N, C-alpha and C positions, 0 to 999 in steps of 0.2 A: 394964370392966377385964378380965374373964375372956376375952372374945372377943379383945381386943387382945393379951392375954398369949399366947393360943394362936396368934394370927396371927404374933406375934413369934417364937415357938418354931418355927413352920413356916418362916418366912423364914430363921431361924438354921440350920435343918437344910439347907435348899437351899443356903445360903451355904457351909456346911461341905463339902457335896458338891462344890460348884464349886471350892472351894479344894483339895480332895483331887484333883480332876481336873487342876487347874493344876499341882499338885506332881508328879503322875504324868507330865504332859506335859513338864515341865522335866527330870525325871529321864531320860525317854526321849530328849530332845534331847541331854542330856549324854552318855548312852551312845552315841548315834549319832556324836557328835564323838569 
């Protein structure tokens, strides 16, 4: 359980970073237009 919990947290962190990058990219595109 503990290992899977840590694994889930790691995936969640990577996911949040990816979402942040996507949001930044969308904002950049909006600014370009």
